[in-house]
N, C-alpha and C positions, 0 to 999 in steps of 0.2 A: 489379230487375236494371235498371240505366239503359237507355235509348235506346241501338238499335244494337248495342249488347256481347252482347245476346239473339243477333243476327243473328254478331255474329264468333265467338259461343260454338258454332255449332252449325247453323246454315241454317234456325231454326224460321222459322214465318210472319211475317210483317210484321203489325207493330198501328200501323192509322193512327187519329186521333182526328179525325174530320171536325165542323164548326162550320161549320152551315149552317139560317138558319131557314126557308128556301125549298122545300118536297118537291120541286116539280119538275127544282131547280137541283141540289137532292144525288141525287136520282135519276140525273139526265145526270150526272151526275161520277162515281159508282159504275159506271156502262153504259161509261164511258172507260176506268176502272182496268181492268175486264173485259175490253174489249176490245184492251185493249194487252196481256193476258196476266199482268195481276201479282197472285200471289198473295199476299193480304192480308185479314188481319179488318179490319175498319171499324168504329168506336164512333162514335155520331152526337150531337149536342149540339145544341139550338136555340137557347139562349142562355146569356146568361150566366153565371147558378146554374149551370146543366147541365153546362158545362165546367167551373167549378171543381171541382163534383162528379166527373166522367171524371178530371181531371187529378190528382184527389189518390183519386181507388179503384185508379185503373189504371197501367199501364207501356206506354208509346208508342215505336215510332221515329220516327213520322215525324207533322206538324199541319200538317192542310187547311182555311183557315179562310178565311170569306168575310170580308169587309171592314168590314161593318158587320150587328152583329145586337141583337136588343133585350136590353141591357143592358150591352150591350160592343161596342166598337170593335176593326179590327186591330190598331192599336198597344197596345190592352189586354190582348187575345188573346196578343200574342207576347209581352208583358211575364211575365205568371202563364205563360205554361207554359214561360219561360225562368229564371223563381225556380223552379219547379220539378223540371224537365231541363235543366238549364244545356247549350247547346251543341244541342239537339234541332234537325234542319232543320224549316223553318216557311217552309211555299208558301201565299198568297194567292193565293185565285180569288176575282175580283171583276169588275163589265160595266163601271167607271168607274171611275176613283181618279183625284183630282186633284190636283198637279204638289207641292203641300207633303204630304198624305199621306203619299205614293210617297218623299218623301225623309225623313222622320220612320222611315217603318218599316225605311227601308235605313241609315238609322245604327241605328235599334234590331237591325239584325244578320237583317234577312229573308232568308231560303235563296235565292226567287226568285217570280216571280209570273206568274199565269196571268188570259188574259181570257175569261172563261165563252164567249164564242163560239168561242172555238179552242181547246176543249179536247183537240185530236189531241197537244198540247204537254205535253197535263200527264202522262202515263208518261214520258215522256225526263225530265222535270224530276223527277219524284220517282226516277228510276232514279238521275240524277245525283245528287240531295241526298242519295241514300240511301249512293251510292258514295261522294260527300265525307266525309261523316261517319264513316264507315267506317275511311278512310283517313285521317281525324284522329284517328278514336281509338287508331289502330295508332302514329299519332306518338308519340302524346300518352302513349301505356305503353310506348313505347322510350324516351322522352324522361324519364319516369317512372326506366326501369329503368336509364337513363345515367348520370343525377343518382344515383340508389343505389349503383353502382358507383362513380359518383367518390367520394360520403361517403365508401364502405366504404374504399376507397383511400387515402382522403387518413387516414382514423382509423388504419390500419394505420400509415401511414408516420409518421405523428405516433409511434405507440406505439414505436418501435422505436428499441434504443438505438446501432444505426448511424446515420451521417448519410447522407444523399441530397441531391444535388443535382445536378439537369439544367439543363440551355441547349437552345435550338430552333437549326435550322440558323444564324443570325444570330451565335450567340452568347453573348444576351442569357439570363438567368438566366429559366427559368419554376420551378425548384421549389426551395426550402430547407425542409426538414423541421426539426422541433423538434431532432432531437439536434445539426443540422450549426449550427442558430441559437447550442445553447448550447455549441458548441465553438467558433467565429470572435464571440462576445460581441455575434450580429449581436439586434436589437429583436425583439417578437413578427414585426412586419410586415420583410419583409428590405427592404433598404436596395435603389437601384436599382445594379446593375453599376457602373456609374461610381463614385459614393461607396463603392466596397469599399475603396480605401485608406485612406478616415478610419477605420475600427476596427479595420482587423489587417493583419500583413504575412504572409506566406507563404517560409519559407526552407528550404532544401536540411539535408537530416538530420543536418549539423554545428550547424545552428542558428542560425549567424549568416551565410551566404551567401544573400540574398536571391534568389529564384525571377523571372527573367525569366516574362514572362507566356507564353511558347514553351514554357518548361517545367511548366507547370501541370497535374496529368492531363487535366481537364477539357479543357483547353483543346487537348492532344493528343490525346487521345480524340474532339475534334471532328473531326480531318483525320486521322482516320484509325485510329492508333495504338489498339491491347488494352494496355492494361498490370494488371497484377497485383501489389499489396503492394509501393508507392512509398513511403516512407518519407520523412515532409517536417513541418516545425515552425511550429506557428501562432499565430502572438502577440498576440490580440486587446488593442486597447487598454486599456491599464488593467488589464490582467489578466497569470496566471502563463502560461509558456508551455505549448504542447499536442503533446505527441506522436500525429502521425498518421499512419496505415496509409491510403494509398488506392490503390483499385483502379478502371479508370474504361475504358469503352467508346463505340463510337459508335452511337447509335440510327437503324436503315435502315427503310425502308418494305419490299416485296416485290417490289417491282425494282432494290432494294439501293442507292435513292437514299436519301442522309446528312439524315437529317431533323431530329439535334440530337445530344446525349453526356451521357451518364450517370457519376455518378463514386459512390461505396460509402468512405463513413472512418469509422474507427476510430481511437476513443481507442485507444491504445494507452499514456498516459502514465503510468498505476499501473503497467501492467508491464512498464514500462523500467523505471523505478523501484527495484520489485524485485527485479529479475535484478541490478541495479548494487549493490541490497543488499548479493543473493546471492552476487556477484562478489565483493566487497569482504569478506565474511566471510569464503571460502572464503581468502582474500589473507592475514587476518589468522593464519587457521589454520595454514597454512603458515609463517610467517612464524615464528608462536610455537614451532612444532614444530622448527624449524631454531637458532630464540633457547637453545630449552629444549637443545638439544644443544652447540651453540656454546657455551651456560654449565656446562654440564657438564665437556664438555673442560676447560675453564677454569679450573673450579675446579680438579682434578686438578694443574693445571702451577701454579696460583696459591698453592695449598698447600703445597708443595717449594717453592715460591721463598721464600712468608715464611717458610716453617720453617728450613730452612737460612740463611737471614740473621739469623729471630732467634738462632740456636744461635751461629752466629760470634760476633753481639753479647754473648752471655752468655759467650762462654767467654772472653772478653779478648786482650790481650795485641794489640793491634792500634791504628794510628796514629789520631790525633785525625781527620789527615784522613780515614782508609778508614772511622773510626768515621762522619762525618759519614756518608760517602759510602751506607754501608751503611744507615744510618735513611732515606736520599732513598728507598733501591731500597726499604724495610720501607713507607713511605709510599704509593708508587706502587702498593704492590701490596694497601694497604687499600684505595686510591679504585680499583685494579681489581674488586676485591672487592664492591663498593659495586656496578658497574655490573653483572657478571656476577647479582647479589639483583635488579636494578630487568629484566635482561633474564626473569629466572626469574618473577617476577611477573607481567611482561606473558607467558610461555609457561603461567601457570598450575601452575609445578610448585614455586610456593616451599614450604616448610614452614611453615605456623602452627598456632598456637594461641588458636580460636574462643571469647570469651565472648559473654554474653548483652548488648547494650550499647545505654544511651539515648546514640542520635546529638544529642541536644542538649545533655545532659548534659558527653560529648565535646568538642562542639562548643564551650560555654562554657567548660571547662577548657582549652582550646587559645588562649583568646581574648587571654589578654594575648600569649602569646608570639606568636600573626601581627599586630598592633598591632605588633611589633618588627619583623618581615620587611617587611611593606608600607612602613612608614614615614609620614612625617605628612602628606606629599601628599596622601595618599590616607584616605577615609572609612572607616571599617569602619562596618558594622549589621549587626546580626543579627534573623532573625525568623524565631522559633524553637517549633515547634505545641506548644500544651498537648497533654498526655494521649498524647503520641505511642507509637507502638507500638515495641517492643524487636527489634533483629534481632541475629542473631547472627555474628559477625566480628572478625578476632582485634585488638586495639584498635589496634595499632602499622600494623595494615594502613590501617587506616580514616584512623589522623591522617596516612599517607604520604599518601593521599589528599587530605584536606584541604591539605596542604602544599603538595603540585604543581599543583593548582591553584590556589592562593592566590597561587602564587608566578609561573603565567602570567598569573595577572589582572594581579594587577605589573606583571609586564614591558609586559603592554598598555596600560598607562596611567601612560608618560613622563611627563607634565604634569599629572599627578595622576586625578582622579575617586571612585569611591564604588564601593566593592565590598560585596558582601551574600548574606550563608549563611543560609538558611533550609531550614527542616527540615520535614515534613510526612506525614500517612498520606496514601497513594495508594491506591486502587483502577486497576489497569488494566486497561480490558473488551476486548470483543476487535472494536472499532472505533480502540483504539490497537493493540492485536497486529494485524491488517489491515496499519497503514498503517507500523510498525516491523519491520521484519526480527530474530529472534529474541527477540524479548520474550514472554514466557509472562503469560497472566490470571492475577490473585490479587491479593490485598492487601501493598501496600508501604511504606518508608517510604523517605520522600524524603530526597535532601540535594542541594540547589541551593547553586552557587556562580554569583553575577551579577552579571557587571564590568563599567563605562560605557565600554569599553576600545576600540579600535582597532578589532578584530571583524575575522573571516575571510572572505577571500574565498571565492564560491563553488567555485572553481576546484579550491581544496588544500583545503576541508571532508572530504572524504572518504580525506584520507592521513593525519590531526592523529595519527592512533590507530596506527601505523606507528614503528617499532623506527629511530631516528637521524632521521627526517626532523624538523626544526626549521627555523622562518624569521627562527631569531634568528641575530644576526650569529655569524662563525669564536671563537670562544673563550667564546660567553654561554649556552650551553645544550647539552645528551649526544645530544637527542631520546629522549630514552627516559623524561621526564616522563609524558607522556600517556598512550604506550605501557604504561608499570608500573599508570596507573591504570586502562585498559581492562584488563588483566590480573587486577588483581586483585575488580576486580568482577562479572567472566568467575568466577573461581575461586569466590566468595564466591556466587552463581546469581542473580546482580543482571541490570541493564541500564542502560548509561550513553545518553545521549540531547546530542546540544547541537544550540544554536539560536545562529547569528549570521549579523551582515550589516555590511561594511563600515562605518565611521564609527559604528555604533551600538550597536556594544561583543556581547559575548558571553554567553551563561548554559549550564552546564553541569552535566545532573539524573542523577544517581546513585540506583537504584533498587534496593532492598535487599530480600528477602523477609523479610517481617514475622510474627515469633514470639510464638505467647501463652505466652512466660517471664517471669519475675523479672529484673531486672539483678543480673549480677554485678559486687562490686567489683574494680576494677582496680588492683593495686598495683604499687610500685618493683620492679623488678628487682633487686639487687646485686650485684659482683663479687666472691668473692672470690678472695684469695689463690693463685695455684698449690700444692699440695702433692704429694710425691710418695708412693711406698709400699714395700712390699717382697711384695706380690702375685705370682702369676702370670696374666701374659694371654695369648692365642692371639690374634693380629693374622692378620686374613684380608682381602689385598687385593690385587687383580691386576695393580694399576699399581706397576711395580719401585720407581722412582723416589720414588711417596709412600710406600709399603711400607717401605723403609730409611729416612726423614726420620721417618716414625712411632716405627720402633722403636728409631732411637737416641733421639729425645726421649723415649720410654719409660724407655729404660734410664738415662738420664741421669737421669731425677727416680727412681730405684732398684727401680725392677719388674725383673720376669723375660721375656722376652717368647719365644715362640715363634712363627716365620713362616711364612704359608703365602699360597702365591698362587693358591690356590682353590679348593672346598668339600671336593674329593678328600681334597687336599691335607692340609688340617684335621681331616677324619674323622680320616685316619691318623691324624697325630699327637695326637688325643685319646684314641687306642684304644690308643696306642705310649707315652702319658705317663704313669707312675706317680704322681705327685702330681698336688694337686689345681690343678687351672684354676676361675681366682676368677673369669676375666671373659671373653667371648668381644668380641671387637671388629673387626666387619668392615664391610667396604663391601657395599651391600646389593643392587647388583647385583652379580654375578659370571658369570663363564662356569659353564653348565652349570646344575648344580641352583642354584635362588635363595638366598640367607642366610637367610632365615628358615626353608625347609625345614630347608635343614643343620645350621641351631640347635638344631631339634628335637631332632634325632639325636643333637647334642654333649651339650647338657644330658641327655639321657638316659645319657649314659654319666658323664657329669661335672654331677651333679645340682646343688652348690657352684655351678655358674657362672651371674655374671649376663654379660644380654646388651647391646651397644649397638652401635647401628649405626651406619654413617658415609655419607652420600650428596649427592650436588652436586646429584641434583632428589629431586621425590620419586615412588617407583614407586606405583602404583596398587593394588597387596596394600599396600601401607607405609599410604598415604593413601588415601581416601577421599573424592572432591570436595575433597580440599586439607585434610582434616582428618588430623591425626593418631587412628589407633587408639589407644586409651586401654592402659597398662600399658608401651608401647613407647618404650624410652631411642635418641636420637635426636641426632647431631652432624651440621649442618650443613657441606657442605665449602663454601667452604675455610676451614684457620680456620688459625690459630696455633699453636704448642706448647704456650704458655699455657693457652690453652683448652683442648686434647688434655687438658691432666693434669688441668685444673681438672674437665671433666666425665669423665672416669677415674673421680675420686673420687665427685664425688659420686651416680655409680651405685654403686660400691663400699661407698659409707658409705649407703646407702637402705636404708629397712628393707626385709625379703625382699619385703613384698608388693606396695612397689612398683617392685621391678625387673624386670625383663624377662626 
């Protein structure tokens, strides 16, 4: 145990090492200690070797030393004692001492000096030396404890992901932990307060209005305010803005005097970005439901408009001027049909026929057509990954995606540029999913369309998939191109990502789930001329105008038509009709009982019946995840009467195993 620690620990007897070669002087010194009531164990040494041996063997609280003994003087004794016991009290007892020796001892750290003929001073000198040593020990222990506590608190503050910043009563910064430095883009050693502005700017919640000094949370807390969850934006020099939530309060002493202020800073940039993505996803979902409902109602109206226009034109007997007007109506109706189909694609209720596709092959097949679309002033390049995985999607929809994106890129490069189509296999990992709300981890095939065009400002980047939102001039775009792309990608279980910067172009990445199957050949469909027949058709449609149109058109093609407005009336007709019912033509969404349930009951009565459904959009029971169930025949609304007749004939003529 080190000197004086024993006394500090529990009041043990004092141990003194006494260096003295004169036995009389030694006895006088011990007598003086006893007379002074000092409770001590004394070890004596009469020369240098004995002194060194005692120092090595024992543990002492104080050393008394003559100035000169055989083999050692006072300065040497002091040096040896401090080497063995740093800081041990050392009192010199001597008859005479020259000035130079006294100066050397004082410089060496002697505690006190007592003249041999004045030993009455010895006990007070010893007591004073021991007390000073004890006090010094306590101070040292306290300093060590405070330093350990300081280092612990520093390590704790540095480990926090919450930024902590503090200032003193004058406003000078006294603490900037690691998280705060990272938020503000500061170096390891914080810059002095007067140079803050060189590194970052503080802005209000809108991210545009600079904060005045009086608005900064730490400054407000320094002047007495207690703040909770104040949102602000930090823009470090040369770095992306960070959205910060700050809480601050003054630091007070026991008397309530202000010592400074402290602020806690939480980086909520990622949280706010995810919230914005979530709100956008909810908005898109709501708009999609609205678009799907509007498209469904429009499909019924357009079917009536197109159908009756076609009937009047086919009937003849109108003037050339009227015929031209009716053809304009027909053409406008067809354009409206295309718009509703785009709305259905956006709302993910478009009827699709998925196949196993190689995106690279599909892009190659489109390349010649795309070059005609973009013009001569734009360079088209492709980078198609080798050994690309397959995707399951409707080829027409994928072509629609490519065409819409290419047209957008072309319009963004009015003075020419480079357009690149890329395909590659990608694995979306947990990090990607964390940063991209709506993405799911797994293996995908990526289709990217990259241009060197004007780019998209950040302020409108979040709106580009909304229906009817467009930055193009009046009459130059419907605002449904990217909405259609968005809907198709979501309908096929994929994810879409857009990166853009004004003046530096745009890249749109489409991720479609990779499937482990062989690609299917894509054949071209041809439309045969509409033919009629003499079969009996049970037509079930709750929209009267559309029902009357379809019935009139089918009768015009020679069919016998039974009409019903709902499933109850349809089943009644099934039971009362004594002849065959060759085809049940029914709208899939009917009041009351659903069409597929009604069809099962009808076919039980008339097993000869084929079934053809009509729908303005697909229903979950008819289409799972946008994919038609095998064996279901479907006619998509709106339709022209010739398309209706052709589809009816196809179902009636199909082999029994292919008919629904």
